[in-house]
N, CA, C and O of each residue as an XYZ file, in Angstrom:
1012
protein
N     100.742    126.070     90.140
C     100.256    127.419     90.400
C     101.424    128.296     90.855
O     102.154    127.933     91.778
N     101.597    129.436     90.213
C     102.691    130.328     90.573
C     102.443    130.932     91.942
O     101.322    130.923     92.451
N     103.523    131.464     92.536
C     103.396    132.075     93.861
C     102.403    133.233     93.861
O     101.648    133.416     94.816
N     102.415    134.012     92.779
C     101.506    135.163     92.703
C     100.058    134.711     92.732
O      99.243    135.269     93.467
N      99.733    133.693     91.929
C      98.363    133.194     91.905
C      97.986    132.549     93.236
O      96.853    132.677     93.700
N      98.940    131.862     93.837
C      98.658    131.228     95.132
C      98.361    132.281     96.194
O      97.383    132.160     96.931
N      99.199    133.311     96.276
C      99.007    134.354     97.272
C      97.693    135.102     97.045
O      97.004    135.473     97.996
N      97.359    135.316     95.777
C      96.084    135.956     95.463
C      94.921    135.064     95.886
O      93.924    135.548     96.421
N      95.052    133.769     95.646
C      93.996    132.821     96.028
C      93.812    132.778     97.536
O      92.688    132.745     98.036
N      94.940    132.780     98.261
C      94.875    132.762     99.716
C      94.193    134.026    100.239
O      93.376    133.974    101.159
N      94.543    135.155     99.638
C      93.940    136.423    100.064
C      92.441    136.423     99.831
O      91.674    136.843    100.697
N      92.018    135.950     98.657
C      90.592    135.890     98.337
C      89.871    134.954     99.299
O      88.769    135.255     99.759
N      90.502    133.809     99.604
C      89.899    132.853    100.523
C      89.710    133.462    101.911
O      88.647    133.323    102.516
N      90.742    134.133    102.409
C      90.670    134.726    103.748
C      89.599    135.801    103.807
O      88.823    135.861    104.761
N      89.556    136.650    102.788
C      88.557    137.719    102.761
C      87.152    137.138    102.665
O      86.228    137.619    103.321
N      86.993    136.091    101.836
C      85.678    135.459    101.684
C      85.203    134.853    103.000
O      84.068    135.065    103.425
N      86.095    134.094    103.638
C      85.754    133.495    104.929
C      85.469    134.595    105.954
O      84.553    134.482    106.768
N      86.271    135.660    105.895
C      86.068    136.775    106.812
C      84.694    137.404    106.660
O      84.034    137.712    107.653
N      84.268    137.593    105.432
C      82.953    138.177    105.199
C      81.837    137.253    105.684
O      80.815    137.709    106.195
N      82.051    135.945    105.516
C      81.039    134.982    105.960
C      80.889    135.020    107.471
O      79.774    135.096    107.988
N      82.015    134.966    108.183
C      81.926    134.941    109.642
C      81.559    136.323    110.192
O      81.060    136.436    111.312
N      81.807    137.370    109.402
C      81.318    138.694    109.815
C      79.795    138.729    109.747
O      79.141    139.256    110.646
N      79.232    138.165    108.675
C      77.770    138.114    108.549
C      77.159    137.217    109.632
O      76.011    137.402    110.037
N      77.956    136.239    110.091
C      77.496    135.362    111.174
C      77.695    136.008    112.544
O      77.336    135.435    113.572
N      78.278    137.215    112.538
C      78.539    137.989    113.758
C      79.542    137.308    114.679
O      79.457    137.423    115.902
N      80.513    136.582    114.064
C      81.598    136.004    114.841
C      82.712    137.031    115.039
O      83.422    136.997    116.044
N      82.860    137.942    114.076
C      83.836    139.020    114.182
C      83.163    140.330    113.801
O      82.120    140.335    113.148
N      83.766    141.437    114.211
C      83.258    142.745    113.813
C      83.883    143.143    112.477
O      84.851    142.530    112.027
N      83.323    144.166    111.855
C      83.812    144.570    110.537
C      85.265    145.038    110.595
O      86.036    144.794    109.667
N      85.636    145.713    111.693
C      87.009    146.209    111.791
C      88.022    145.090    111.996
O      89.228    145.331    111.949
N      87.542    143.863    112.226
C      88.447    142.736    112.422
C      88.847    142.076    111.104
O      89.729    141.217    111.086
N      88.211    142.467    110.004
C      88.509    141.833    108.721
C      89.959    142.031    108.301
O      90.600    141.100    107.812
N      90.479    143.251    108.491
C      91.867    143.524    108.118
C      92.825    142.714    108.989
O      93.809    142.161    108.498
N      92.526    142.651    110.289
C      93.369    141.871    111.200
C      93.348    140.395    110.819
O      94.377    139.721    110.866
N      92.168    139.895    110.441
C      92.044    138.497    110.031
C      92.895    138.225    108.796
O      93.544    137.182    108.707
N      92.898    139.148    107.852
C      93.689    138.961    106.636
C      95.184    138.967    106.960
O      95.926    138.129    106.447
N      95.631    139.887    107.791
C      97.054    139.974    108.132
C      97.533    138.689    108.803
O      98.575    138.140    108.446
N      96.766    138.224    109.768
C      97.151    137.010    110.482
C      97.086    135.789    109.563
O      98.010    134.976    109.525
N      95.979    135.676    108.824
C      95.817    134.534    107.935
C      96.833    134.506    106.817
O      97.361    133.446    106.484
N      97.114    135.659    106.232
C      98.089    135.722    105.134
C      99.484    135.386    105.632
O     100.245    134.713    104.936
N      99.829    135.850    106.835
C     101.155    135.578    107.403
C     101.380    134.077    107.580
O     102.494    133.584    107.402
N     100.320    133.361    107.930
C     100.424    131.910    108.068
C     100.297    131.219    106.720
O     101.032    130.276    106.427
N      99.364    131.687    105.905
C      99.061    131.030    104.637
C     100.174    131.065    103.611
O     100.179    130.241    102.696
N     101.118    131.990    103.728
C     102.216    132.026    102.758
C     103.093    130.787    102.878
O     103.842    130.475    101.952
N     103.017    130.084    103.983
C     103.780    128.839    104.140
C     103.069    127.638    103.523
O     103.682    126.590    103.319
N     101.804    127.785    103.232
C     101.032    126.680    102.684
C      99.591    126.762    103.139
O      99.292    127.313    104.198
N      98.709    126.216    102.340
C      97.273    126.302    102.625
C      96.919    125.703    103.979
O      96.088    126.255    104.701
N      97.538    124.586    104.331
C      97.144    123.889    105.559
C      97.652    124.579    106.820
O      97.269    124.197    107.926
N      98.509    125.590    106.670
C      98.892    126.388    107.824
C      97.710    127.194    108.356
O      97.745    127.682    109.486
N      96.681    127.331    107.556
C      95.492    128.055    107.996
C      94.615    127.214    108.924
O      93.762    127.757    109.626
N      94.816    125.907    108.931
C      93.946    125.038    109.712
C      94.070    125.264    111.220
O      93.040    125.301    111.894
N      95.272    125.417    111.790
C      95.333    125.716    113.232
C      94.594    126.999    113.585
O      93.887    127.047    114.591
N      94.748    128.038    112.770
C      94.018    129.283    113.004
C      92.511    129.057    112.869
O      91.720    129.560    113.667
N      92.136    128.300    111.859
C      90.724    128.021    111.636
C      90.112    127.235    112.780
O      88.980    127.497    113.185
N      90.857    126.276    113.299
C      90.370    125.476    114.428
C      90.101    126.373    115.623
O      89.072    126.246    116.286
N      91.032    127.282    115.894
C      90.871    128.192    117.030
C      89.684    129.135    116.825
O      88.848    129.288    117.716
N      89.612    129.761    115.660
C      88.564    130.749    115.419
C      87.185    130.114    115.394
O      86.250    130.636    116.002
N      87.049    128.993    114.697
C      85.738    128.350    114.567
C      85.278    127.770    115.901
O      84.155    128.017    116.339
N      86.156    126.994    116.543
C      85.752    126.361    117.805
C      85.503    127.406    118.893
O      84.548    127.297    119.662
N      86.378    128.424    118.950
C      86.193    129.462    119.955
C      84.911    130.244    119.749
O      84.209    130.555    120.712
N      84.599    130.567    118.498
C      83.385    131.317    118.205
C      82.136    130.495    118.479
O      81.142    131.016    118.984
N      82.187    129.199    118.143
C      81.040    128.335    118.394
C      80.791    128.168    119.894
O      79.646    128.142    120.344
N      81.883    128.054    120.662
C      81.726    127.931    122.105
C      81.187    129.222    122.711
O      80.404    129.197    123.661
N      81.618    130.350    122.148
C      81.104    131.634    122.629
C      79.605    131.731    122.381
O      78.863    132.247    123.217
N      79.164    131.235    121.232
C      77.735    131.271    120.910
C      76.938    130.250    121.717
O      75.723    130.381    121.866
N      77.628    129.230    122.238
C      76.948    128.213    123.040
C      76.577    128.825    124.383
O      77.450    129.154    125.187
N      75.296    128.974    124.619
C      74.829    129.689    125.802
C      73.903    128.813    126.650
O      73.169    127.968    126.138
N      73.962    129.042    127.940
C      72.953    128.545    128.870
C      72.417    129.761    129.622
O      73.030    130.829    129.592
N      71.302    129.610    130.282
C      70.756    130.738    131.047
C      71.762    131.211    132.091
O      71.881    132.408    132.353
N      72.481    130.267    132.682
C      73.451    130.629    133.709
C      74.603    131.423    133.102
O      74.988    132.467    133.629
N      75.147    130.933    132.005
C      76.261    131.626    131.348
C      75.821    132.992    130.850
O      76.565    133.966    130.967
N      74.633    133.071    130.303
C      74.118    134.341    129.780
C      73.965    135.369    130.909
O      74.123    136.570    130.686
N      73.670    134.909    132.073
C      73.483    135.811    133.207
C      74.805    136.385    133.706
O      74.898    137.586    133.958
N      75.824    135.549    133.850
C      77.081    136.042    134.418
C      77.977    136.689    133.376
O      78.937    137.373    133.731
N      77.679    136.484    132.079
C      78.500    137.110    131.044
C      77.644    137.986    130.134
O      77.929    138.140    128.947
N      76.597    138.551    130.711
C      75.599    139.280    129.921
C      76.161    140.512    129.241
O      75.636    140.938    128.212
N      77.225    141.099    129.796
C      77.750    142.336    129.236
C      78.860    142.117    128.218
O      79.372    143.077    127.643
N      79.237    140.859    127.990
C      80.305    140.583    127.042
C      79.754    140.551    125.621
O      78.614    140.149    125.388
N      80.581    140.980    124.686
C      80.234    140.921    123.275
C      80.833    139.658    122.675
O      82.017    139.378    122.863
N      80.017    138.896    121.952
C      80.491    137.624    121.409
C      81.332    137.805    120.158
O      82.208    136.981    119.896
N      81.099    138.851    119.375
C      81.873    139.089    118.153
C      83.257    139.619    118.516
O      83.382    140.529    119.336
N      84.296    139.048    117.904
C      85.667    139.452    118.188
C      86.068    140.638    117.325
O      85.842    140.636    116.115
N      86.663    141.655    117.947
C      87.119    142.820    117.190
C      88.592    142.670    116.810
O      89.209    141.649    117.113
N      89.157    143.679    116.152
C      90.531    143.568    115.652
C      91.545    143.465    116.786
O      92.570    142.799    116.642
N      91.269    144.115    117.907
C      92.186    144.034    119.039
C      92.248    142.611    119.581
O      93.320    142.115    119.927
N      91.098    141.965    119.650
C      91.064    140.591    120.145
C      91.768    139.634    119.195
O      92.476    138.726    119.630
N      91.572    139.841    117.889
C      92.239    138.978    116.919
C      93.748    139.134    116.988
O      94.478    138.143    116.955
N      94.220    140.367    117.083
C      95.663    140.594    117.183
C      96.214    140.034    118.490
O      97.298    139.450    118.505
N      95.477    140.206    119.587
C      95.933    139.701    120.879
C      96.098    138.185    120.849
O      97.009    137.640    121.473
N      95.211    137.508    120.118
C      95.237    136.049    120.063
C      96.078    135.490    118.926
O      96.535    134.349    118.998
N      96.288    136.282    117.873
C      96.953    135.707    116.703
C      98.197    136.395    116.213
O      98.874    135.864    115.333
N      98.537    137.575    116.751
C      99.674    138.320    116.216
C     101.003    137.612    116.460
O     101.852    137.575    115.569
N     101.195    137.054    117.644
C     102.450    136.351    117.923
C     102.599    135.141    117.016
O     103.676    134.894    116.475
N     101.522    134.391    116.850
C     101.570    133.245    115.957
C     101.873    133.652    114.530
O     102.631    132.975    113.836
N     101.285    134.760    114.084
C     101.543    135.256    112.736
C     103.011    135.635    112.569
O     103.614    135.368    111.530
N     103.584    136.261    113.601
C     104.999    136.621    113.548
C     105.888    135.398    113.455
O     106.867    135.400    112.709
N     105.561    134.352    114.204
C     106.335    133.109    114.145
C     106.212    132.456    112.771
O     107.186    131.908    112.253
N     105.025    132.513    112.184
C     104.828    131.952    110.849
C     105.667    132.701    109.812
O     106.241    132.088    108.912
N     105.737    134.025    109.942
C     106.565    134.816    109.035
C     108.038    134.466    109.188
O     108.758    134.372    108.195
N     108.489    134.272    110.413
C     109.884    133.894    110.653
C     110.185    132.525    110.037
O     111.274    132.305    109.508
N     109.223    131.612    110.106
C     109.418    130.310    109.465
C     109.542    130.468    107.952
O     110.382    129.824    107.324
N     108.715    131.315    107.376
C     108.763    131.550    105.932
C     110.117    132.115    105.511
O     110.624    131.779    104.440
N     110.699    132.966    106.341
C     111.964    133.612    106.003
C     113.174    132.724    106.272
O     114.169    132.796    105.551
N     113.093    131.885    107.311
C     114.279    131.132    107.722
C     114.109    129.614    107.664
O     115.097    128.880    107.705
N     112.874    129.139    107.570
C     112.580    127.700    107.482
C     113.158    126.912    108.647
O     113.584    125.768    108.483
N     113.172    127.527    109.823
C     113.597    126.833    111.036
C     112.378    126.189    111.691
O     111.396    126.881    111.960
N     112.415    124.878    111.956
C     111.248    124.192    112.531
C     110.754    124.802    113.828
O     109.558    124.746    114.114
N     111.655    125.391    114.630
C     111.242    125.935    115.925
C     110.183    127.021    115.770
O     109.334    127.186    116.647
N     110.223    127.757    114.672
C     109.228    128.814    114.471
C     107.854    128.224    114.171
O     106.830    128.811    114.519
N     107.839    127.068    113.528
C     106.578    126.360    113.312
C     106.007    125.887    114.635
O     104.806    125.999    114.878
N     106.873    125.356    115.493
C     106.418    124.896    116.798
C     105.897    126.068    117.639
O     104.897    125.935    118.345
N     106.571    127.198    117.558
C     106.127    128.375    118.311
C     104.809    128.911    117.763
O     103.975    129.414    118.516
N     104.627    128.803    116.458
C     103.361    129.196    115.834
C     102.214    128.377    116.414
O     101.171    128.924    116.771
N     102.410    127.074    116.507
C     101.375    126.203    117.053
C     101.166    126.441    118.542
O     100.034    126.411    119.025
N     102.250    126.676    119.268
C     102.151    126.904    120.707
C     101.412    128.194    121.022
O     100.570    128.229    121.919
N     101.727    129.262    120.282
C     101.081    130.554    120.512
C      99.570    130.442    120.339
O      98.806    130.985    121.136
N      99.147    129.741    119.301
C      97.709    129.539    119.085
C      97.138    128.633    120.172
O      96.040    128.868    120.674
N      97.897    127.594    120.530
C      97.433    126.633    121.515
C      97.141    127.246    122.870
O      96.184    126.850    123.535
N      97.961    128.214    123.293
C      97.746    128.876    124.583
C      96.380    129.550    124.621
O      95.605    129.351    125.557
N      96.093    130.344    123.605
C      94.822    131.074    123.574
C      93.639    130.152    123.311
O      92.523    130.419    123.756
N      93.886    129.071    122.590
C      92.840    128.078    122.382
C      92.442    127.444    123.709
O      91.256    127.339    124.022
N      93.428    127.024    124.482
C      93.158    126.415    125.787
C      92.412    127.384    126.689
O      91.445    127.003    127.347
N      92.854    128.632    126.722
C      92.214    129.635    127.569
C      90.769    129.878    127.148
O      89.887    129.988    128.000
N      90.518    129.962    125.843
C      89.164    130.208    125.340
C      88.225    129.066    125.706
O      87.116    129.300    126.187
N      88.668    127.825    125.479
C      87.834    126.677    125.817
C      87.554    126.636    127.315
O      86.429    126.355    127.729
N      88.572    126.914    128.128
C      88.381    126.916    129.582
C      87.336    127.952    129.987
O      86.436    127.662    130.775
N      87.463    129.164    129.440
C      86.575    130.256    129.828
C      85.136    129.997    129.393
O      84.201    130.254    130.152
N      84.955    129.491    128.174
C      83.601    129.307    127.657
C      82.899    128.103    128.262
O      81.710    128.164    128.576
N      83.627    127.016    128.425
C      83.011    125.815    128.998
C      82.851    125.955    130.508
O      81.885    125.461    131.090
N      83.806    126.634    131.132
C      83.781    126.768    132.581
C      82.658    127.620    133.127
O      82.410    127.620    134.333
N      81.972    128.347    132.256
C      80.868    129.201    132.721
C      79.500    128.718    132.245
O      78.500    129.417    132.406
N      79.458    127.529    131.663
C      78.175    127.022    131.171
C      77.215    126.691    132.316
O      76.013    126.941    132.226
N      77.765    126.127    133.393
C      76.936    125.698    134.504
C      77.613    126.080    135.824
O      78.824    126.296    135.857
N      76.846    126.165    136.899
C      77.431    126.534    138.185
C      78.555    125.576    138.586
O      78.417    124.359    138.467
N      79.657    126.135    139.058
C      80.796    125.326    139.488
C      81.646    126.147    140.446
O      81.697    127.373    140.351
N      82.303    125.474    141.355
C      83.179    126.160    142.295
C      84.386    126.708    141.536
O      85.040    125.986    140.784
N      84.667    127.983    141.743
C      85.723    128.675    141.003
C      86.803    129.157    141.961
O      86.516    129.713    143.021
N      88.056    128.931    141.561
C      89.184    129.293    142.420
C      90.060    130.338    141.738
O      90.177    130.368    140.513
N      90.667    131.185    142.546
C      91.631    132.163    142.059
C      93.034    131.607    142.230
O      93.408    131.205    143.332
N      93.827    131.577    141.147
C      95.198    131.092    141.235
C      96.062    132.037    142.066
O      97.060    131.622    142.655
N      95.673    133.299    142.109
C      96.471    134.295    142.828
C      96.184    134.260    144.326
O      97.109    134.208    145.136
N      94.928    134.289    144.688
C      94.570    134.354    146.104
C      94.302    132.985    146.717
O      94.134    132.857    147.930
N      94.264    131.950    145.854
C      94.057    130.575    146.312
C      92.810    130.470    147.198
O      92.830    129.873    148.274
N      91.745    131.064    146.710
C      90.475    130.980    147.433
C      89.341    130.975    146.423
O      89.539    131.253    145.240
N      88.164    130.657    146.903
C      86.987    130.609    146.032
C      86.563    132.023    145.659
O      86.525    132.916    146.505
N      86.241    132.216    144.364
C      85.766    133.509    143.869
C      84.490    133.266    143.074
O      84.224    132.130    142.680
N      83.690    134.309    142.828
C      82.477    134.140    142.019
C      82.802    133.637    140.615
O      83.800    134.043    140.019
N      81.974    132.770    140.103
C      82.204    132.206    138.781
C      82.125    133.290    137.713
O      81.233    134.138    137.731
N      83.070    133.246    136.791
C      83.138    134.241    135.733
C      84.103    135.369    136.026
O      84.403    136.169    135.140
N      84.603    135.451    137.269
C      85.553    136.499    137.621
C      86.880    136.260    136.927
O      87.289    135.112    136.754
N      87.561    137.330    136.525
C      88.857    137.220    135.870
C      89.838    136.522    136.800
O      89.900    136.810    137.995
N      90.598    135.605    136.228
C      91.583    134.882    137.017
C      91.039    133.647    137.692
O      91.787    132.931    138.358
N      89.744    133.375    137.536
C      89.150    132.206    138.166
C      89.229    130.975    137.280
O      89.143    131.083    136.057
N      89.394    129.804    137.887
C      89.430    128.551    137.130
C      88.448    127.564    137.758
O      88.202    127.592    138.964
N      87.895    126.694    136.915
C      87.005    125.637    137.375
C      87.513    124.305    136.845
O      88.257    124.260    135.865
N      87.110    123.231    137.493
C      87.522    121.905    137.049
C      86.943    121.604    135.676
O      87.649    121.110    134.797
N      85.645    121.902    135.485
C      85.002    121.626    134.204
C      85.647    122.440    133.079
O      85.854    121.935    131.976
N      85.960    123.697    133.370
C      86.602    124.526    132.360
C      87.975    124.006    131.992
O      88.338    123.979    130.816
N      88.747    123.589    132.995
C      90.090    123.067    132.737
C      90.033    121.790    131.907
O      90.820    121.617    130.977
N      89.104    120.896    132.240
C      88.948    119.667    131.457
C      88.531    119.988    130.024
O      89.003    119.362    129.075
N      87.637    120.973    129.878
C      87.219    121.380    128.535
C      88.377    121.939    127.738
O      88.508    121.654    126.548
N      89.226    122.736    128.384
C      90.398    123.283    127.718
C      91.351    122.193    127.257
O      91.906    122.265    126.161
N      91.538    121.174    128.105
C      92.423    120.060    127.742
C      91.867    119.277    126.553
O      92.622    118.835    125.687
N      90.544    119.106    126.516
C      89.913    118.415    125.390
C      90.108    119.209    124.100
O      90.468    118.651    123.063
N      89.866    120.524    124.178
C      90.043    121.362    122.994
C      91.469    121.370    122.508
O      91.713    121.291    121.304
N      92.429    121.465    123.431
C      93.834    121.478    123.059
C      94.262    120.122    122.505
O      95.059    120.043    121.570
N      93.717    119.048    123.100
C      94.030    117.716    122.591
C      93.546    117.528    121.166
O      94.272    116.999    120.324
N      92.316    117.962    120.891
C      91.784    117.878    119.533
C      92.589    118.694    118.546
O      92.780    118.293    117.398
N      93.052    119.830    118.996
C      93.878    120.721    118.169
C      95.160    120.033    117.728
O      95.506    120.054    116.547
N      95.863    119.421    118.676
C      97.133    118.795    118.329
C      96.946    117.460    117.613
O      97.820    117.045    116.851
N      95.834    116.787    117.844
C      95.526    115.593    117.049
C      95.354    115.981    115.582
O      95.869    115.306    114.690
N      94.623    117.079    115.337
C      94.451    117.565    113.972
C      95.794    117.921    113.345
O      96.070    117.545    112.206
N      96.630    118.646    114.090
C      97.937    119.054    113.577
C      98.814    117.828    113.293
O      99.507    117.774    112.277
N      98.775    116.842    114.206
C      99.560    115.621    114.014
C      99.137    114.889    112.739
O      99.983    114.451    111.959
N      97.828    114.759    112.531
C      97.333    114.061    111.345
C      97.733    114.791    110.067
O      98.106    114.159    109.079
N      97.655    116.133    110.086
C      98.070    116.896    108.907
C      99.563    116.752    108.657
O     100.000    116.730    107.507
N     100.353    116.652    109.730
C     101.780    116.410    109.568
C     102.066    115.012    109.066
O     102.950    114.816    108.233
N     101.314    114.026    109.573
C     101.478    112.637    109.143
C     101.143    112.479    107.664
O     101.752    111.668    106.967
N     100.176    113.256    107.189
C      99.789    113.219    105.777
C     100.752    114.024    104.904
O     100.659    113.980    103.677
N     101.672    114.755    105.527
C     102.636    115.550    104.773
C     102.138    116.929    104.395
O     102.763    117.609    103.581
N     101.026    117.355    104.969
C     100.451    118.659    104.625
C     100.938    119.776    105.552
O     100.794    120.959    105.241
N     101.510    119.391    106.683
C     102.167    120.321    107.597
C     103.522    119.728    107.955
O     103.705    118.518    107.830
N     104.474    120.538    108.393
C     105.781    119.996    108.784
C     105.626    118.944    109.875
O     104.823    119.117    110.793
N     106.386    117.856    109.785
C     106.281    116.806    110.808
C     106.979    117.221    112.094
O     107.805    118.134    112.103
N     106.634    116.537    113.179
C     107.278    116.787    114.467
C     107.255    115.499    115.278
O     106.351    114.677    115.132
N     108.263    115.333    116.136
C     108.315    114.164    117.004
C     107.228    114.264    118.068
O     106.767    115.357    118.397
N     106.824    113.118    118.601
C     105.744    113.127    119.594
C     106.158    113.899    120.843
O     105.312    114.475    121.527
N     107.475    113.911    121.145
C     107.928    114.689    122.306
C     107.657    116.184    122.112
O     107.342    116.895    123.066
N     107.785    116.650    120.868
C     107.519    118.066    120.572
C     106.044    118.376    120.754
O     105.684    119.420    121.298
N     105.189    117.462    120.297
C     103.750    117.669    120.495
C     103.410    117.686    121.982
O     102.581    118.482    122.424
N     104.047    116.812    122.746
C     103.817    116.798    124.178
C     104.254    118.096    124.839
O     103.556    118.626    125.703
N     105.418    118.611    124.427
C     105.925    119.862    124.989
C     105.020    121.030    124.617
O     104.742    121.890    125.453
N     104.562    121.065    123.379
C     103.654    122.136    122.966
C     102.353    122.078    123.752
O     101.802    123.119    124.113
N     101.853    120.874    124.020
C     100.622    120.727    124.793
C     100.807    121.244    126.209
O      99.964    121.980    126.721
N     101.909    120.859    126.842
C     102.194    121.314    128.203
C     102.311    122.837    128.255
O     101.772    123.483    129.154
N     103.024    123.401    127.275
C     103.200    124.859    127.251
C     101.893    125.580    126.984
O     101.683    126.687    127.480
N     101.012    124.968    126.208
C      99.694    125.555    125.986
C      98.894    125.624    127.276
O      98.220    126.618    127.545
N      98.971    124.559    128.077
C      98.256    124.534    129.356
C      98.876    125.524    130.335
O      98.158    126.262    131.011
N     100.219    125.543    130.417
C     100.892    126.472    131.323
C     100.594    127.919    130.949
O     100.387    128.764    131.820
N     100.573    128.202    129.642
C     100.236    129.550    129.196
C      98.815    129.929    129.566
O      98.538    131.079    129.906
N      97.905    128.945    129.500
C      96.523    129.205    129.885
C      96.390    129.511    131.364
O      95.629    130.398    131.750
N      97.128    128.779    132.199
C      97.098    129.056    133.638
C      97.753    130.402    133.945
O      97.331    131.110    134.859
N      98.781    130.749    133.178
C      99.404    132.061    133.346
C      98.406    133.161    133.003
O      98.396    134.216    133.636
N      97.565    132.912    131.995
C      96.495    133.838    131.640
C      95.560    134.050    132.831
O      95.167    135.176    133.133
N      95.211    132.952    133.498
C      94.329    133.059    134.668
C      95.006    133.824    135.791
O      94.353    134.594    136.495
N      96.300    133.624    135.968
C      97.021    134.353    137.004
C      97.050    135.848    136.701
O      96.840    136.668    137.595
N      97.310    136.206    135.436
C      97.336    137.617    135.059
C      95.945    138.245    135.118
O      95.813    139.468    135.160
N      94.915    137.409    135.122
C      93.550    137.919    135.169
C      93.258    138.755    136.401
O      92.289    139.513    136.418
N      94.085    138.627    137.432
C      93.873    139.410    138.648
C      94.093    140.898    138.399
O      93.628    141.733    139.176
N      94.804    141.236    137.312
C      95.083    142.638    137.026
C      94.004    143.280    136.160
O      94.035    144.488    135.920
N      93.051    142.475    135.689
C      92.022    143.005    134.809
C      90.988    143.804    135.587
O      90.787    143.602    136.785
N      90.347    144.706    134.880
C      89.272    145.499    135.466
C      87.999    144.659    135.495
O      87.538    144.196    134.452
N      87.437    144.464    136.667
C      86.267    143.606    136.798
C      84.956    144.350    136.544
O      83.979    144.166    137.269
N      84.944    145.190    135.510
C      83.742    145.983    135.247
C      82.557    145.101    134.851
O      81.407    145.476    135.079
N      82.827    143.931    134.258
C      81.729    143.059    133.867
C      81.073    142.389    135.071
O      79.991    141.815    134.954
N      81.726    142.464    136.219
C      81.177    141.816    137.396
C      81.007    142.833    138.530
O      81.098    142.499    139.712
N      80.759    144.079    138.133
C      80.596    145.154    139.108
C      79.418    144.835    140.041
O      78.335    144.448    139.603
N      79.667    145.006    141.297
C      78.631    144.704    142.271
C      78.636    143.262    142.718
O      77.941    142.898    143.666
N      79.424    142.431    142.035
C      79.506    141.018    142.402
C      80.885    140.709    142.964
O      81.017    140.083    144.016
N      81.901    141.153    142.253
C      83.269    140.863    142.672
C      84.159    141.969    142.136
O      84.229    142.164    140.923
N      84.822    142.679    142.989
C      85.672    143.780    142.548
C      87.024    143.707    143.235
O      87.151    143.161    144.331
N      88.033    144.265    142.576
C      89.330    144.450    143.207
C      89.981    145.669    142.579
O      89.537    146.142    141.533
N      91.011    146.172    143.197
C      91.677    147.365    142.688
C      92.386    147.074    141.382
O      92.991    146.016    141.209
N      92.306    148.023    140.468
C      92.979    147.894    139.178
C      94.456    148.249    139.368
O      94.796    149.414    139.577
N      95.328    147.244    139.295
C      96.752    147.448    139.562
C      97.484    148.004    138.348
O      98.283    148.932    138.471
N      97.212    147.437    137.178
C      97.879    147.865    135.946
C      96.796    148.217    134.930
O      96.239    147.316    134.302
N      96.480    149.499    134.749
C      95.342    149.915    133.922
C      95.362    149.373    132.485
O      94.312    149.045    131.933
N      96.553    149.280    131.881
C      96.602    148.860    130.470
C      96.498    147.351    130.294
O      96.317    146.865    129.178
N      96.613    146.607    131.400
C      96.623    145.154    131.297
C      95.200    144.613    131.375
O      94.782    144.053    132.388
N      94.474    144.794    130.288
C      93.119    144.275    130.183
C      93.158    142.902    129.503
O      94.233    142.330    129.324
N      92.011    142.384    129.131
C      91.908    141.023    128.608
C      92.804    140.794    127.394
O      93.450    139.750    127.299
N      92.854    141.746    126.467
C      93.676    141.559    125.268
C      95.161    141.493    125.606
O      95.895    140.666    125.066
N      95.593    142.374    126.505
C      96.990    142.355    126.926
C      97.340    141.066    127.644
O      98.429    140.523    127.460
N      96.425    140.578    128.458
C      96.629    139.323    129.176
C      96.764    138.163    128.195
O      97.647    137.318    128.346
N      95.890    138.121    127.190
C      95.952    137.052    126.196
C      97.277    137.046    125.450
O      97.871    135.991    125.229
N      97.739    138.238    125.062
C      98.996    138.323    124.320
C     100.179    137.894    125.190
O     101.025    137.116    124.750
N     100.237    138.396    126.412
C     101.346    138.051    127.301
C     101.337    136.566    127.655
O     102.397    135.977    127.865
N     100.180    135.968    127.722
C     100.088    134.545    128.025
C     100.660    133.705    126.892
O     101.344    132.712    127.138
N     100.384    134.096    125.651
C     100.955    133.370    124.522
C     102.463    133.566    124.464
O     103.193    132.647    124.091
N     102.941    134.760    124.831
C     104.386    135.007    124.912
C     105.004    134.093    125.972
O     106.057    133.495    125.750
N     104.339    133.991    127.124
C     104.835    133.142    128.208
C     104.933    131.691    127.750
O     105.953    131.039    127.973
N     103.885    131.184    127.114
C     103.904    129.804    126.638
C     105.029    129.556    125.658
O     105.672    128.507    125.700
N     105.274    130.516    124.771
C     106.343    130.366    123.781
C     107.725    130.439    124.425
O     108.649    129.749    123.994
N     107.868    131.270    125.453
C     109.146    131.349    126.169
C     109.454    130.023    126.869
O     110.577    129.524    126.802
N     108.451    129.460    127.538
C     108.643    128.170    128.200
C     109.018    127.097    127.182
O     109.915    126.290    127.422
N     108.325    127.096    126.045
C     108.652    126.113    125.006
C     110.090    126.305    124.531
O     110.829    125.330    124.390
N     110.492    127.546    124.283
C     111.843    127.820    123.782
C     112.915    127.352    124.749
O     113.938    126.805    124.337
N     112.679    127.568    126.036
C     113.657    127.149    127.039
C     113.853    125.638    127.012
O     114.984    125.155    126.965
N     112.744    124.892    127.040
C     112.845    123.442    127.043
C     113.328    122.902    125.703
O     113.998    121.870    125.655
N     112.996    123.586    124.624
C     113.459    123.167    123.301
C     114.978    123.299    123.196
O     115.642    122.431    122.628
N     115.522    124.375    123.740
C     116.968    124.578    123.718
C     117.688    123.580    124.624
O     118.778    123.108    124.302
N     117.064    123.265    125.760
C     117.699    122.380    126.748
C     117.471    120.903    126.483
O     118.016    120.056    127.190
N     116.688    120.592    125.490
C     116.311    119.169    125.283
C     117.512    118.299    124.936
O     117.363    117.094    124.734
């Protein structure tokens, strides 16, 4: 198959999947273009480069739809469908790394692509699982108990859920690499990417203190320190943080 036909096929696949998940109300209509940009940026390296993105989008959306009465009560004002800002916040850095790999074929860009997705994957699993049932929630910034669902709060159940999701993610990536469908990597690299994904997720929780707690008005409030640093900005900066940590250790290894 020529490159032109392959790229056309990838585009059709992304748009088709996008329309399906839009009808399922996993994303909003304005997110279709963002989904294509991110997916195409990864897919030009090969079909299986779409699997890490797919794992994040599918698992994250399914967990968002997974509701209990308790979770529905404390997150009642949140919208489950992801818009274009959310997709870019979670996938733009990874897409940029994938493009750099396509242009330069340096393995480090592949590792950064996986790490960027891994950070937001860990954070999503932590947030969705951590609010399913009542649990003691701690603030990384103030080191005290806060109401469950508050920005910057972490729970033991949520953290364990995030580790499970991240573990499954890298097991999938490892198997695809072992089969030759994705670039291979040493087990030390997978370990480093996993650690950086977790650290990036905790950094996300730390930055959560700057978010506007409008969803928990009347329950837990704090002063808005940085107005532009809302959830999307926090997600993007957290993936940047995870990639920076990975780059430092990768250079020093």
